[in-house]
N, C-alpha and C positions, 0 to 999 in steps of 0.2 A: 343274494342271488348268485348262483354258480356261473362263473364265466367259462366259456369254452376256449380251449387252446386252439390257435390256428393250425389247420392241417398243413401237411408238407406241401401240397399244391398251392395253398394260399400263401405260405411263406415264400415259395419259389416265385409266385406271381409278383408279390410285393417287392421282392429283391430285384426282379427283372425290370419292374417299373422304375426302380431307382437308378438304373444304369444311366450314366451320362449320355447325353445326346450324341456326343462325338463318338463314343464307343458303338452305339447303335448304327450310326452312319458308316463307320469303318467296317462293321460286320456286313452291312448291306452291300458295300462296294466289293468286299471279298467274295460274297456269294455270287454277285453278278459276274465277277471275273472267272468263276468256276464254270459258268454256263458256256458251252462251246458256241462260237459264232460262225456264220457261214464263211467259207474261205474265199479268197480272191481267185477269180477264174479268168483265164486268158486262153484264147484259141486263135491261131494264125495259120492259114494255109501256106505252107512254105513253098508250094509249087506255083503260087500265084505271082505273076509278073506280067506287066504289059510291055516289057522290053523284048523285042525280037521281031523276026519277019512276020508281016501280016497282022501284027498287033498294034492297036491304036492306043497311045497313052491317054490317060484321062485328061480332059480339059476342064470339065465342070463337075463339081460335087455339090449336091443339095443336102443341107442339114434340115431334116424334117422336124416339125413340132414334136417335142417329147411327150411321152405318156407319164402317168403317175400323179403325184401330188399336184393339185391345181395351182398352188402358189409357187411351185418349184419348177414345173416343166418348161415354162417359157424362158426364165433366166438361165436354166441349165443348157438348153439348146442354143440360146444366143451366145453363151460363153464358149461352147464348142466352135461355133462359127467365128467368134472373135479370135480364138486360138489358131484356127486353120488359115484364116485370111493372110496374116503376115508371113506365112511360109513362102507364099508366092509361087507355089507349084501347081495350083489349080485355081480356076475361078470358083467363087463360092456363092451359092444361092442360099440366102439367109432363111431362117424359119418363117418369118412373117411373109416375105414375098412368095415363098413356097406355098404357104397356106392360101394366100390370095389367088395364086395361079391355079391351085387345085379347085377352089370354089368356083372360079371362072370356067373351069372345064367340067364342072358338075361332079367333082370328086370331093367328098367331105372327109377331112382328117378325123382320126379317132384319138383325140388327145388323152382321154381317160385311160384307155388300155394300151395306148401306143400302137405301133404298126407291127403286123406280123411280117415275116420275110416276103411272102407272096404279095401282101399289100404294098410293102415298100418297093417291090419291083414294079408293080403297076403304077405307083406314083412316079417312079423314076422315068418310066415310059412317057407318062403324061407331061412331065417337065422337060424331057429331052436332055437328060444329063447322063454322065458316064458312070458316076458313083453316087451312092446314097448313104448318108449317115443318119441313123435313127436309134432311139433307145427310150429309157424311162428313168425317173428319179423319184426317190421316196425317203421318208424318215419315219421311224416308228413312234417317236415321241414328239412333243411340241417343238416348234422351231427354236424356242428360247432355251431348250435344254442344253446345259453346259456339257462339254466334253463329248459331243456327238457330231459326227460327220455324216452327211446324207449318203444313202446307198445309190449308186449310179450303175446302170448297165447301158452299153452302147454296142452297136453293130455297124459294120461297113459292108455294103453290098456292091458287087461288080455287075453293072448292067449288061455287059456283053455276054456273060454266062448265066446271069440270074442267081449267082451263088453269094452267100455271105462268106467273105474271105477272111474276116477277123471279127471277133467279138470279145467283150470283156465285161466282167461284173465285179464291182467293188462293193462289199457289204458296208453297213453302218459300222463305223469303227470309232474307238475313243480318239479324241482330238484335243488340241490345245484350246482353252477357252478363248473366246473372241467373238466378233460379230458373225452372225449366221451367214451373211453373204460371203465372208472370207472362207468359212468352212465349206460352203457349197462350191466355191471356185476351186478349192483344194481337191475336193472329190472329183470334180470334172477334170482337173489337171491330171489326176492319176489315170483316169480312163483314156484321156486324150493321148497320153504318152504311150499307152498300150497299142493304140491304133496307128501310131506313126509309121511303123515298118510297112503296113499295108497301104497307107496313104502314099508314101514315097514309091512303093512298087507300082501302084496304079498309075502314078504320074510318070513312071519310067525314069525316076531320078534316084541317084545314090543317097542312101540314108546318111546324113551328116554324123560325124562322131559326137558322142556326148560332150557337153561343155563341162569344163572343170573350172572351179573357182580360182581366180588368180591369187598367187601367193602374196601375202601382205609384205610390203617393203619393210626392211628393218628400220627401227627408229634410230635417228641420229643420236650420237653419244650425248649431245647437249640437250636433247629433248627432256622435258620433265613429264614423268608419268603421273597422271592424276586419276 
């Protein structure tokens, strides 16, 4: 019986199937790196400040329940409140009390899609606050995916003018492997740092200089390096 020689396509397929798994993964990571990702976005109204004649500094800021992924939106909003409170520049209405107060006033939050600017303004009126922080959080892959940091967007609205004075968007970016909660906190920290100038301007407080890591003291001559 005459045997048929494999075609070029078949030989190519067999050769590709024999590629080591590591090489295939390396190629996949290379192709993923070639796909452009959304850029970091930051907007801050440089004319905004509550310091001056006739202007009232912010006393209270409400952090509203975030929109986006159901498993991420509550911890993301809570972490924003957790970062804001220790600054001591404003009183903070946490996401859970804000949601309870809204329901008591007959206003239902929209956690799936988050709040629009107009909705956030109406919520701020209902809560009687000076500023409103709201946003959304998402991740395209599973929570357990390594090297992924969630995408976070956040806005800060001034109740006196009804304007968003600062907004930021951080896309999903490669990250160090580790617990997902750590990667979520890191994503929120990036967005929170972007909003700091507007938060201090709203509270009519000077923005503190960035902290620098203290220099390590020189080791004594008699110390043993291990």
